[in-house]
C-alpha positions in Angstrom: -6.9 -9.8 -37.9 -5.0 -6.6 -36.6 -1.3 -6.8 -35.3 -1.0 -5.2 -31.3 0.2 -2.0 -30.9 3.7 -1.8 -30.5 4.2 1.7 -28.4 5.0 0.5 -24.6 4.1 2.3 -21.3 7.5 3.7 -19.2 8.8 0.8 -17.1 8.8 3.3 -14.3 4.4 3.1 -14.1 5.3 -0.3 -12.5 6.9 1.5 -9.8 4.1 3.4 -9.9 1.8 1.5 -9.4 3.3 -0.9 -7.2 3.2 2.5 -4.9 -0.5 3.1 -5.1 -1.4 0.2 -4.2 0.9 -0.5 -1.6 -0.9 3.3 0.0 -4.1 1.7 -0.6 -3.1 -1.8 1.2 -2.0 0.1 3.9 -5.2 1.8 4.7 -7.5 -1.1 4.4 -4.5 -2.9 6.8 -4.9 0.0 9.6 -8.7 -1.0 9.5 -7.8 -4.6 9.9 -6.1 -3.8 12.7 -8.4 -1.2 14.3 -10.9 -5.1 13.6 -8.2 -6.7 15.7 -7.8 -4.2 18.3 -11.5 -4.3 18.9 -12.0 -8.0 18.9 -8.9 -8.5 21.5 -10.7 -5.3 24.0 -13.7 -6.8 24.1 -13.3 -10.7 23.1 -17.4 -10.6 24.4 -18.5 -8.6 22.0 -19.9 -10.8 19.1 -18.9 -8.1 16.4 -16.8 -10.3 14.2 -15.5 -13.8 14.9 -11.8 -14.8 15.2 -12.1 -16.9 12.6 -13.2 -14.6 10.6 -10.5 -11.9 11.2 -8.1 -14.4 10.8 -9.2 -14.9 7.1 -9.6 -11.6 5.9 -6.1 -11.1 7.1 -4.6 -14.2 5.1 -7.0 -12.9 2.2 -5.3 -9.4 2.7 -2.0 -10.8 2.7 -2.3 -13.4 -0.5 -4.1 -9.7 -2.3 -0.8 -7.7 -1.1 1.5 -10.2 -2.1 -0.2 -10.7 -6.1 -1.1 -7.2 -6.6 2.5 -5.4 -5.7 4.9 -8.6 -7.0 3.0 -9.3 -9.9 0.1 -7.9 -11.2 2.1 -4.9 -12.1 4.7 -6.2 -14.1 2.4 -8.1 -15.2 -0.3 -5.5 -16.5 2.6 -3.4 -18.3 3.3 -6.3 -20.4 -0.3 -6.1 -21.5 -0.3 -2.8 -22.0 0.2 -1.2 -25.2 -0.8 1.7 -27.5 -0.8 3.2 -30.9 -1.6 6.8 -32.1 -2.1 7.5 -36.1 -3.9 9.9 -38.3 -7.5 7.9 -38.7 -7.4 6.1 -35.0 -5.9 5.6 -31.1 -5.3 2.0 -30.7 -5.7 0.7 -26.6 -4.6 -2.5 -25.8 -4.9 -3.3 -22.0 -5.9 -6.4 -19.7 -4.3 -8.9 -17.3 -7.4 -11.7 -18.2 -9.3 -10.1 -20.7 -7.3 -8.1 -22.9 -9.5 -5.0 -24.1 -9.0 -3.2 -27.3 -9.9 -0.1 -27.9 -10.2 1.9 -31.4 -11.0 5.4 -30.6 -11.8 7.7 -33.9 -9.6 10.9 -34.0 -12.4 12.2 -36.1 -14.3 11.8 -32.3 -11.7 13.5 -30.3 -12.9 16.5 -28.8 -9.9 17.5 -26.2 -6.7 15.8 -24.8 -5.4 16.4 -21.3 -2.7 15.3 -19.6 -3.2 14.6 -15.9 -0.1 14.2 -12.7 -1.0 12.7 -9.6 2.1 12.9 -6.6 2.8 9.5 -7.1 3.0 10.0 -11.3 5.3 13.0 -10.8 7.4 11.9 -8.7 8.7 9.2 -11.6 8.3 12.0 -13.7 5.2 10.2 -15.7 2.0 11.6 -17.0 -1.4 10.0 -17.8 -3.3 11.2 -21.2 -6.7 11.1 -21.1 -8.7 11.2 -24.0 -12.5 12.7 -24.1 -14.6 11.9 -27.1 -19.0 12.6 -26.5 -19.5 9.7 -24.9 -16.4 8.4 -22.3 -13.0 8.9 -21.6 -9.6 7.3 -22.8 -6.5 6.9 -20.7 -3.1 5.7 -21.5 -1.3 5.1 -18.2 2.4 6.3 -16.7 4.4 7.5 -19.9 7.2 9.5 -19.8 6.0 12.9 -18.9 8.2 14.2 -22.7 6.3 11.1 -24.3 3.1 12.3 -23.0 3.3 15.5 -24.2 4.7 14.7 -27.1 1.0 12.3 -27.8 -0.9 15.0 -26.5 0.0 17.3 -29.1 -0.2 14.7 -31.8 -3.5 13.3 -30.7 -4.2 17.2 -30.9 -3.0 18.1 -34.0 -4.5 14.8 -35.8 -7.8 15.3 -34.2 -7.3 19.4 -35.6 -6.7 18.1 -39.2 -9.6 15.5 -39.2 -11.9 18.5 -37.9 -11.0 20.4 -41.2 -11.6 17.4 -43.7 -15.5 17.7 -42.4 
């Protein structure tokens, strides 16, 4: 069996993923507050029971604790990639490990993307497009992302010339 890819994502990916998830959970909590407010202001309404709201609240607390404190670190530990002149090797997953090999000659174009959260940590995603789908290497340092993008592009041009 082939060895795992050697290159890792930036350690700052953990922080960026935590911030992204915190923003998402903030909106979930806001919605939950509206439900609690509706329940408290109109208790005779049978819209949702108090026990259901308590169950939703406790579930949200557990998901928040796992999602912010544990999952980003495990996700970072499991993510790795390798780029060579023949293929791009991607490995990711927390419970189910996914291993993807993208042949360089199938690459149509490669981009770097950077949202506001990634930008604040000087990170960028590399997206690799083939005719069938798009693959992503998340949260690389900006300079590394540019190098990986340029390297994949160079290998793809060389593979095109060989055909």
